[in-house]
C-alpha positions as CSV (number, residue, x, y, z in Angstrom):
1,M,-0.2,-0.4,0.2
2,H,1.5,3.2,-0.8
3,C,-0.1,6.5,0.2
4,S,0.7,9.4,-2.3
5,P,1.1,13.2,-0.9
6,R,-1.0,13.8,-3.9
7,G,-4.2,12.6,-2.8
8,F,-5.3,9.5,0.1
9,S,-6.5,6.2,-1.1
10,A,-10.3,5.0,0.7
11,V,-7.2,3.0,3.1
12,C,-5.0,6.0,4.2
13,N,-7.7,8.0,4.5
14,K,-8.9,5.2,6.8
15,I,-5.6,4.5,8.8
16,L,-4.6,8.3,9.4
17,Y,-8.6,8.3,11.3
18,I,-7.8,5.4,13.2
19,Y,-4.2,7.1,14.2
20,V,-5.9,10.8,15.0
21,I,-8.3,9.2,17.2
22,E,-6.1,7.1,19.1
23,F,-4.1,10.1,19.7
24,I,-7.3,11.9,21.0
25,Y,-8.2,8.8,23.0
26,S,-4.6,8.8,24.8
27,K,-4.8,12.7,25.5
28,I,-8.3,11.8,27.2
29,L,-7.5,8.9,28.7
30,A,-4.6,11.1,30.4
31,L,-6.6,13.5,31.8
32,G,-8.3,10.8,34.3
33,F,-11.7,9.9,32.0
34,N,-12.1,6.4,31.4
35,E,-13.6,5.0,28.2
36,K,-17.1,4.8,29.4
37,F,-17.0,8.7,29.6
38,I,-15.6,8.5,25.6
39,R,-18.4,6.4,24.5
40,T,-21.3,8.4,26.3
41,W,-19.8,11.2,25.0
42,E,-19.5,9.8,21.0
43,Y,-23.2,9.2,21.7
44,Y,-24.3,12.0,22.4
45,F,-22.3,14.2,19.7
46,D,-23.8,11.4,17.3
47,Y,-27.5,12.0,18.7
48,C,-27.1,15.4,18.4
49,A,-25.3,15.0,14.9
50,A,-28.5,12.9,14.0
51,G,-31.0,15.6,15.4
52,F,-30.0,18.3,13.6
53,K,-29.4,16.8,10.3
54,S,-32.9,15.3,10.5
55,Y,-34.3,18.7,11.8
56,T,-35.7,17.0,15.4
57,L,-33.1,19.4,17.0
58,G,-32.7,22.9,16.9
59,N,-30.4,25.7,18.5
60,Y,-32.3,28.3,20.4
61,Q,-31.0,31.3,22.4
62,V,-33.1,32.4,26.0
63,V,-32.3,35.7,27.6
64,F,-33.8,36.3,31.0
65,S,-33.3,39.7,32.2
66,R,-35.3,42.0,34.7
67,P,-37.9,45.2,33.4
68,G,-36.2,47.6,32.0
69,N,-32.6,46.1,31.3
70,A,-32.5,47.2,27.4
71,S,-28.5,46.2,27.4
72,A,-29.5,42.1,27.8
73,F,-31.0,42.8,24.1
74,S,-28.5,44.8,22.3
75,N,-25.8,42.9,19.9
76,P,-23.0,41.3,22.0
77,Y,-21.0,40.5,18.3
78,K,-21.4,44.3,17.0
79,S,-17.5,44.9,17.6
80,F,-16.5,42.2,16.0
81,P,-15.4,42.2,12.3
82,P,-18.1,40.7,9.7
83,A,-17.0,37.0,8.6
84,C,-16.6,37.6,4.9
């Protein structure tokens, strides 16, 4: 098997994916978390990804404020430059 620098084959992509996952797992395990923790978060992220993709989950931002507090409804991102 040869992984050319111009493009990865499906096999090379799979091998690279496995190395990256093993690296990430080793970092998480080194922080003191166990494999059950990793599996729980993987399940949560997969559940969320499927929910967003199928439009059964959404994302909302709710602001609670005292009456008369107009600053709670200002744009906190107005000082950031536009993305484009």
